[in-house]
Every structure is written in structure tokens, then in C-alpha cells.
C-alpha positions, 0 to 999 in steps of 0.5 A, a space after each residue: 303086051 301079048 307074049 309070043 307063043 303057039 296059042 297066039 299063032 294059032 289064032 291068026 294066019 297073018 305072019 306080021 301079027 305072029 311076031 311082036 315088034 321090039 326096038 333095041 337102041 344100040 342094037 347092032 353091036 356088043 351087048 345090043 347085038 346079043 339082045 337082038 339075037 335073044 329076042 329074035 330067037 324068042 319070036 320078036 321082030 326087031 327095029 335096031 337103032 344105031 347112031 349112024 347108018 354105017 353101023 348097020 351090019 348086014 351079017 347080023 341082019 341076015 342072022 336075025 332074019 334066018 332066025 325068023 325075025 324081020 329087021 328094020 334099020 333105024 339111025 338116030 342121034 339120041 342126043 336130040 330129044 325131039 328125034 329120040 321121041 320121034 323114033 318110035 313113030 318112025 319105026 311104026 311107019 317102017 313096020 306098019 305097026 307099033 313096037 310094043 317093047 323098047 330096050 334102051 341099051 344105047 349108052 355114052 361112056 367116057 372117063 372123068 372124075 369129080 375133079 375133071 367134071 364139066 357141065 358139057 360132059 355131064 350134059 352129054 351123058 345125061 342126054 344119051 343115058 337119061 333124057 333119051 330113054 325117057 323121050 323114047 318111052 314117051 314116043 313108044 306110049 304115043 304109038 301104042 293106042 290101046 295095046 300093052 307094052 314094056 320097057 327095059 332099061 339097061 343100067 350098070 351094077 354100079 348104081 348100087 355101089 358107085 365108084 369115084 370113076 366115070 362120074 358123069 356116066 355113073 350119075 346119068 345111070 343113077 338117074 335112069 335107075 331112079 326113074 324105073 319105079 317112077 315110070 312103072 307107076 306112071 305108066 301102069 297098067 298099060 306099060 311095064 317098066 323094068 331094068 337090067 343092071 349088068 356087071 363087067 360083061 365085055 372089055 373096052 380097049 383099055 383092058 389087057 386080056 389077063 387083067 380082064 380075065 382076072 376080074 372074075 376072081 373079085 366077083 362073089 360068083 367068081 364068073 363074069 356075066 356074058 352078053 347072053 346072060 344080059 340078053 336072057 334077062 331082057 327077054 325074061 323081063 319082056 315076057 314077065 307080065 306081072 313084073 314092073 318097077 324092078 331092077 335085075 342085077 346080072 353082075 356075078 354078084 358085083 353089086 353086093 360089094 363096095 369096090 374102091 375103084 372102077 374095075 379098070 383100076 383094080 388089080 385082080 
């Protein structure tokens, strides 16, 4: 993959050729939207995925287009592995060229413990958080031809020190984490595969404001990572031509600690 830059722009008058294309799953909201903004600012065109077309955000699309990006909207149920694998081909048809970057940001997060674990819950989390990223990667590679590409998986800092909460979610993210090095080796030298593991970035509705803000005190760096921190790390890995098989923890140091429970159940 050739990173965007002035030297490349000088070699062509074709605007489409000046900006490489990235797919961002779950790219319309929260951290996904921050990743989309950072990639647009870095010179990428975007194919932003949502589960439903109703999630498409005209305001965000306008913001990204004002930054110079062409935005393609794609809806897909990633729980269907065949549809996930076919999504990069759909994007290539929409954009008239293949994507060379895949950011697997979409995720399923639901509450359970080992005591309440069910096969259905485990399968649902594995389908979205593990199988879909692999099938999307397979679809991306099929579209590349002789081009080089990159994949960035969005994980969770808890893959290093798991907690007993949200067991299905945690297991699915641990599986994706374990796949990073395997895929990096399997897809080299054509495709680089890396990951970003965020810490507590944005609160869910379960958090009171004071509780959320107080979490900074339990992190080694005494600060919560921001969506922009995560997005900047994705852009770095998209451009880091000599880096593959690595997981970058962007978590305020959370992965250095072994917390007894999920942050929701901790008293800062």
C-alpha cells in the first residue's frame, strides 16, 4: 500500500488515484466516526459501514467530504459471514477501485458472566467480533490483485488482563487478538495486519458522569484515552509500512494493571 503524500499526487492528475480507499466497519458513530475523521484528514477516501442504512449520518458525511474525502455508504449484517466476505467486493464496485485498508471497528458488547453464559450469546459475539473480521479480511485480499494493503483490528485492552465480566465479549476479543499475529504471517508480504486495543474511551449509558470521570484516577497515566487517540493510532498503523503483527495498547496504561472487575463495577 502506498501511503498518501505529495510525491504520489505529483505523479498523477487523476483525483481518484490520489486518495487510497479505506473500509471502516461501524464507521458512523463514536470511535468509528473519529477514525473516519482522522483517515479523511490523512488523505483517505472512505467506505463507511453500518448495520442498518438508518445509521448513515449526512452531517458526518458532509464533514468528511469537506475534508476532501469521497464517502461511500455500505450497510451489512456482519453476523452473516457470506455477506461480510462480500462487502469489500461491494465497496470496490461502488468506488470503482478496491479498498487497500480495512479497519474492523464494529463490535458487539453485551453483559454476561460465566454463570449466565449461553451458547447463543457466545456465538453472537464470536460472529461479529471474530468471524466477521476474518471474512472481511478474506474479501479484502480477494480484491487487492497485486496491490498491497493493511488491516487494523480494534480490540480492547482487557485482552491482556481479562476481568470476569462480559465473558462472551471478552473471549471474542481475545480470539481476534490471537489472530493478529497469525494473519500477519499468513498474509505477508502483501498485507500488513495490526491492532489497536483501546481502554475506557467513551461511556455507555450505564455510567454516571461522575463515575466515568473518576475512572482516570485508576489508570496509570491518570487520563482516559480519547476517540482521537484511538483514531490517531489507526492512522499510524495504516501508514507504518514496516510494522505487522503488532497490537498497540491505547489505554492510559490500563493493560499494565490487573483489575478485579470491569470499570463499570469499580469505585474510583
